C-alpha positions in Angstrom: 110.2 111.1 107.1 106.6 112.4 107.1 105.2 109.2 105.7 107.1 107.2 108.3 105.7 109.4 111.1 102.1 109.0 109.7 102.6 105.2 109.6 103.7 105.2 113.2 100.8 107.5 114.2 98.3 105.4 112.4 99.5 102.2 114.1 99.5 103.9 117.4 95.8 105.0 117.0 94.8 101.5 115.9 96.6 100.0 118.9 94.5 102.5 121.0 91.3 100.9 119.6 90.6 103.7 117.2 89.4 103.1 113.6 91.1 104.9 110.8 88.6 106.5 108.4 91.0 108.3 106.1 94.6 109.1 105.5 95.9 112.2 103.7 92.5 113.5 102.8 93.0 116.5 100.5 91.0 119.3 99.1 92.1 122.6 97.5 92.5 124.3 101.0 94.9 121.7 102.4 95.3 118.2 103.8 94.3 116.3 106.9 96.9 113.7 107.9 94.6 111.2 109.7 90.9 110.9 110.4 89.9 108.4 113.0 86.9 107.2 115.0 87.3 107.0 118.8 84.0 105.7 120.0 81.5 108.1 118.6 84.0 110.9 118.3 85.5 111.8 114.9 89.2 112.7 115.5 91.2 114.7 113.1 94.9 114.2 113.7 97.8 116.4 112.6 101.1 114.4 112.6 104.4 116.1 113.1 107.6 114.1 112.8 111.1 115.1 113.9 114.5 113.5 114.2 115.3 114.3 117.8 114.2 117.3 119.7 116.9 119.8 118.6 114.2 122.1 117.2 111.7 121.5 120.0 108.8 119.1 120.4 107.1 118.2 117.1 103.7 119.4 118.4 105.2 122.9 118.8 105.2 123.2 115.0 101.4 123.5 115.0 100.9 127.3 114.9 97.7 129.3 115.4 97.3 129.7 111.6 97.8 125.9 111.2 95.2 125.2 113.9 92.7 127.5 112.2 93.2 125.8 108.9 92.8 122.3 110.5 89.5 123.4 112.0 88.3 124.6 108.5 89.4 121.4 106.9 87.7 119.3 109.6 84.4 121.2 109.1 84.7 120.7 105.3 85.3 116.9 105.7 82.3 116.6 108.0 80.2 118.5 105.6 81.3 116.5 102.5 80.7 113.2 104.3 77.4 114.4 105.8 78.7 113.1 109.1 76.9 113.7 112.3 79.5 113.1 114.9 78.7 112.9 118.6 82.0 114.7 119.3 84.7 116.2 117.1 88.2 116.4 118.3 91.4 117.8 116.8 94.5 116.0 118.1 98.2 116.3 117.4 100.6 113.4 117.4 104.3 114.1 117.6 106.7 111.4 116.4 110.3 111.7 117.5 112.6 109.4 115.7 116.0 108.5 117.2 118.5 106.0 115.9 116.4 102.9 116.3 113.2 104.0 118.0 110.1 106.2 117.3 108.5 107.8 120.3 104.9 109.0 120.1 103.5 112.0 121.9 99.7 112.2 121.6 97.9 115.4 122.5 94.2 114.9 122.6 92.1 118.0 121.8 95.2 120.1 121.3 93.8 122.2 118.5 
């Protein structure tokens, strides 16, 4: 389910004219789902996928602790890549899967 949600989110970003730089970047502290370029902004994207909204919107699963970890991981990625970004943004994409459709909710700068 998570891989499907990431595929949907990646396609959504590319349709929105973003360039994917990395998927599932890992280090010992954790993982970044998607890293994209939106103009001169480097965008780190946390993807949350759910079947329906019985447990709330997918983006609600990003806790304060998770947000803190995402910021640390983004800083590490930028440092390791020696990237000098004009802007850095942390987004959340929620993918809600129903019987035959996947709905995307994109929260820019949510973290």
